[in-house]
VMD Tcl script that builds the backbone (N, CA, C; Angstrom):
set m [mol new atoms 207]
animate dup $m
set s [atomselect $m all]
$s set {name element resname resid chain x y z} {
  {N N MET 1 A 202.086 29.113 271.509}
  {CA C MET 1 A 203.227 28.284 271.825}
  {C C MET 1 A 203.451 28.208 273.330}
  {N N LEU 2 A 203.128 29.252 274.033}
  {CA C LEU 2 A 203.387 29.280 275.470}
  {C C LEU 2 A 202.405 28.430 276.274}
  {N N ASP 3 A 201.343 27.980 275.650}
  {CA C ASP 3 A 200.365 27.133 276.332}
  {C C ASP 3 A 200.719 25.650 276.254}
  {N N LEU 4 A 201.546 25.270 275.302}
  {CA C LEU 4 A 201.771 23.854 275.017}
  {C C LEU 4 A 202.485 23.108 276.141}
  {N N ALA 5 A 203.596 23.618 276.643}
  {CA C ALA 5 A 204.353 22.903 277.674}
  {C C ALA 5 A 203.544 22.722 278.962}
  {N N PRO 6 A 202.902 23.776 279.494}
  {CA C PRO 6 A 202.101 23.563 280.706}
  {C C PRO 6 A 200.953 22.570 280.482}
  {N N LEU 7 A 200.332 22.625 279.322}
  {CA C LEU 7 A 199.251 21.691 279.012}
  {C C LEU 7 A 199.777 20.258 278.962}
  {N N ALA 8 A 200.894 20.078 278.296}
  {CA C ALA 8 A 201.495 18.740 278.199}
  {C C ALA 8 A 201.848 18.203 279.583}
  {N N ALA 9 A 202.446 19.036 280.420}
  {CA C ALA 9 A 202.828 18.608 281.769}
  {C C ALA 9 A 201.599 18.230 282.591}
  {N N SER 10 A 200.524 18.983 282.434}
  {CA C SER 10 A 199.305 18.691 283.197}
  {C C SER 10 A 198.673 17.369 282.787}
  {N N MET 11 A 199.003 16.910 281.584}
  {CA C MET 11 A 198.457 15.644 281.081}
  {C C MET 11 A 199.436 14.484 281.289}
  {N N GLY 12 A 200.566 14.759 281.936}
  {CA C GLY 12 A 201.533 13.709 282.211}
  {C C GLY 12 A 202.461 13.387 281.053}
  {N N VAL 13 A 202.478 14.227 280.053}
  {CA C VAL 13 A 203.340 14.022 278.884}
  {C C VAL 13 A 204.781 14.367 279.255}
  {N N GLN 14 A 205.739 13.659 278.702}
  {CA C GLN 14 A 207.147 13.897 279.012}
  {C C GLN 14 A 207.894 14.612 277.891}
  {N N ARG 15 A 207.327 14.589 276.695}
  {CA C ARG 15 A 207.999 15.199 275.539}
  {C C ARG 15 A 207.003 16.027 274.735}
  {N N VAL 16 A 207.519 17.100 274.133}
  {CA C VAL 16 A 206.689 18.020 273.361}
  {C C VAL 16 A 207.379 18.281 272.027}
  {N N GLU 17 A 206.601 18.348 270.970}
  {CA C GLU 17 A 207.155 18.678 269.654}
  {C C GLU 17 A 206.686 20.062 269.252}
  {N N TYR 18 A 207.639 20.897 268.894}
  {CA C TYR 18 A 207.344 22.232 268.382}
  {C C TYR 18 A 207.666 22.247 266.893}
  {N N ARG 19 A 206.811 22.863 266.119}
  {CA C ARG 19 A 207.023 22.942 264.668}
  {C C ARG 19 A 207.206 24.395 264.262}
  {N N ASP 20 A 208.151 24.611 263.382}
  {CA C ASP 20 A 208.499 25.985 263.012}
  {C C ASP 20 A 207.348 26.770 262.395}
  {N N VAL 21 A 206.406 26.106 261.785}
  {CA C VAL 21 A 205.316 26.812 261.099}
  {C C VAL 21 A 204.323 27.454 262.059}
  {N N TYR 22 A 204.371 27.104 263.352}
  {CA C TYR 22 A 203.395 27.633 264.304}
  {C C TYR 22 A 203.873 28.833 265.114}
  {N N TRP 23 A 205.148 29.174 265.020}
  {CA C TRP 23 A 205.645 30.326 265.775}
  {C C TRP 23 A 205.058 31.603 265.201}
  {N N LYS 24 A 204.562 32.459 266.069}
  {CA C LYS 24 A 204.071 33.763 265.637}
  {C C LYS 24 A 205.075 34.854 265.989}
  {N N GLU 25 A 205.635 34.773 267.179}
  {CA C GLU 25 A 206.643 35.724 267.648}
  {C C GLU 25 A 207.811 34.933 268.226}
  {N N LYS 26 A 208.512 34.234 267.362}
  {CA C LYS 26 A 209.546 33.293 267.785}
  {C C LYS 26 A 210.618 33.942 268.654}
  {N N ASP 27 A 211.050 35.146 268.309}
  {CA C ASP 27 A 212.105 35.801 269.086}
  {C C ASP 27 A 211.688 36.035 270.533}
  {N N ARG 28 A 210.404 36.289 270.753}
  {CA C ARG 28 A 209.894 36.523 272.103}
  {C C ARG 28 A 209.513 35.206 272.781}
  {N N GLU 29 A 208.904 34.320 272.014}
  {CA C GLU 29 A 208.362 33.089 272.587}
  {C C GLU 29 A 209.414 32.025 272.891}
  {N N LEU 30 A 210.433 31.911 272.056}
  {CA C LEU 30 A 211.400 30.822 272.214}
  {C C LEU 30 A 212.108 30.836 273.566}
  {N N PRO 31 A 212.619 31.962 274.045}
  {CA C PRO 31 A 213.248 31.942 275.374}
  {C C PRO 31 A 212.261 31.547 276.479}
  {N N ALA 32 A 211.028 31.989 276.372}
  {CA C ALA 32 A 210.011 31.636 277.368}
  {C C ALA 32 A 209.682 30.147 277.316}
  {N N VAL 33 A 209.602 29.589 276.118}
  {CA C VAL 33 A 209.326 28.155 275.967}
  {C C VAL 33 A 210.481 27.340 276.549}
  {N N LYS 34 A 211.710 27.747 276.280}
  {CA C LYS 34 A 212.865 27.031 276.830}
  {C C LYS 34 A 212.840 27.052 278.359}
  {N N ALA 35 A 212.460 28.174 278.941}
  {CA C ALA 35 A 212.366 28.279 280.398}
  {C C ALA 35 A 211.261 27.362 280.932}
  {N N GLN 36 A 210.134 27.342 280.245}
  {CA C GLN 36 A 209.036 26.455 280.648}
  {C C GLN 36 A 209.471 24.994 280.621}
  {N N LEU 37 A 210.134 24.604 279.547}
  {CA C LEU 37 A 210.577 23.222 279.405}
  {C C LEU 37 A 211.510 22.823 280.538}
  {N N ALA 38 A 212.432 23.709 280.887}
  {CA C ALA 38 A 213.362 23.421 281.986}
  {C C ALA 38 A 212.615 23.316 283.313}
  {N N GLN 39 A 211.715 24.249 283.558}
  {CA C GLN 39 A 210.966 24.261 284.809}
  {C C GLN 39 A 210.082 23.021 284.952}
  {N N LEU 40 A 209.455 22.627 283.854}
  {CA C LEU 40 A 208.530 21.491 283.876}
  {C C LEU 40 A 209.221 20.151 283.636}
  {N N LYS 41 A 210.533 20.203 283.407}
  {CA C LYS 41 A 211.348 19.005 283.153}
  {C C LYS 41 A 210.821 18.196 281.962}
  {N N LEU 42 A 210.506 18.912 280.894}
  {CA C LEU 42 A 210.041 18.281 279.660}
  {C C LEU 42 A 211.155 18.269 278.627}
  {N N LYS 43 A 211.153 17.264 277.792}
  {CA C LYS 43 A 212.055 17.195 276.641}
  {C C LYS 43 A 211.309 17.739 275.437}
  {N N ALA 44 A 212.038 18.348 274.514}
  {CA C ALA 44 A 211.389 18.931 273.344}
  {C C ALA 44 A 212.075 18.495 272.060}
  {N N THR 45 A 211.275 18.455 271.021}
  {CA C THR 45 A 211.751 18.247 269.660}
  {C C THR 45 A 211.306 19.457 268.862}
  {N N TYR 46 A 212.191 19.935 267.995}
  {CA C TYR 46 A 211.864 21.082 267.154}
  {C C TYR 46 A 211.872 20.606 265.709}
  {N N THR 47 A 210.759 20.739 265.035}
  {CA C THR 47 A 210.618 20.273 263.663}
  {C C THR 47 A 210.602 21.464 262.716}
  {N N THR 48 A 211.342 21.343 261.638}
  {CA C THR 48 A 211.400 22.411 260.637}
  {C C THR 48 A 211.123 21.832 259.254}
  {N N VAL 49 A 210.594 22.659 258.385}
  {CA C VAL 49 A 210.373 22.240 257.001}
  {C C VAL 49 A 211.488 22.750 256.090}
  {N N THR 50 A 212.486 23.395 256.666}
  {CA C THR 50 A 213.624 23.881 255.880}
  {C C THR 50 A 214.435 22.688 255.399}
  {N N PRO 51 A 214.718 22.616 254.095}
  {CA C PRO 51 A 215.462 21.462 253.573}
  {C C PRO 51 A 216.880 21.382 254.145}
  {N N MET 52 A 217.324 20.167 254.393}
  {CA C MET 52 A 218.660 19.995 254.950}
  {C C MET 52 A 219.744 20.309 253.915}
  {N N TYR 53 A 219.503 19.920 252.690}
  {CA C TYR 53 A 220.491 20.149 251.634}
  {C C TYR 53 A 219.871 21.040 250.573}
  {N N ALA 54 A 220.140 22.318 250.663}
  {CA C ALA 54 A 219.614 23.277 249.695}
  {C C ALA 54 A 220.772 24.110 249.155}
  {N N ALA 55 A 220.715 24.411 247.897}
  {CA C ALA 55 A 221.778 25.194 247.264}
  {C C ALA 55 A 221.670 26.679 247.605}
  {N N GLU 56 A 220.469 27.138 247.936}
  {CA C GLU 56 A 220.259 28.560 248.206}
  {C C GLU 56 A 220.842 28.959 249.564}
  {N N ALA 57 A 221.594 30.045 249.571}
  {CA C ALA 57 A 222.236 30.518 250.798}
  {C C ALA 57 A 221.203 30.879 251.869}
  {N N ALA 58 A 220.089 31.453 251.458}
  {CA C ALA 58 A 219.055 31.856 252.420}
  {C C ALA 58 A 218.485 30.638 253.151}
  {N N LYS 59 A 218.277 29.554 252.439}
  {CA C LYS 59 A 217.743 28.341 253.072}
  {C C LYS 59 A 218.777 27.723 254.011}
  {N N HIS 60 A 220.033 27.810 253.616}
  {CA C HIS 60 A 221.101 27.297 254.481}
  {C C HIS 60 A 221.152 28.104 255.791}
  {N N ARG 61 A 221.069 29.429 255.682}
  {CA C ARG 61 A 221.054 30.288 256.882}
  {C C ARG 61 A 219.845 29.967 257.758}
  {N N GLN 62 A 218.679 29.766 257.129}
  {CA C GLN 62 A 217.481 29.434 257.884}
  {C C GLN 62 A 217.635 28.104 258.612}
  {N N LEU 63 A 218.233 27.122 257.952}
  {CA C LEU 63 A 218.447 25.834 258.590}
  {C C LEU 63 A 219.346 25.975 259.806}
  {N N LEU 64 A 220.406 26.771 259.700}
  {CA C LEU 64 A 221.294 26.978 260.836}
  {C C LEU 64 A 220.552 27.655 261.993}
  {N N GLN 65 A 219.668 28.590 261.684}
  {CA C GLN 65 A 218.853 29.232 262.728}
  {C C GLN 65 A 217.917 28.211 263.366}
  {N N ASP 66 A 217.333 27.353 262.550}
  {CA C ASP 66 A 216.424 26.320 263.059}
  {C C ASP 66 A 217.177 25.356 263.989}
  {N N ILE 67 A 218.378 24.977 263.598}
  {CA C ILE 67 A 219.187 24.085 264.421}
  {C C ILE 67 A 219.533 24.769 265.741}
  {N N ASP 68 A 219.857 26.035 265.690}
  {CA C ASP 68 A 220.169 26.788 266.897}
  {C C ASP 68 A 218.980 26.840 267.852}
  {N N ALA 69 A 217.783 26.971 267.281}
  {CA C ALA 69 A 216.566 27.011 268.106}
  {C C ALA 69 A 216.395 25.701 268.832}
}
mol reanalyze $m
mol bondsrecalc $m
mol representation Tube
mol addrep $m
């Protein structure tokens, strides 16, 4: 995940999409990715596969975490 923003910037890309399924160490990587995005002046989109409307409390909590990310 930490390679994506610098690579995108080097190619002249202005926006980057991150998908939740690719995080390996999200707690460690996410703050570093946010710093990279700010430094490189890139916009980001975060994609999740967590359903928006789920009856299960665990999925609802996960969605809120995804939105926070």
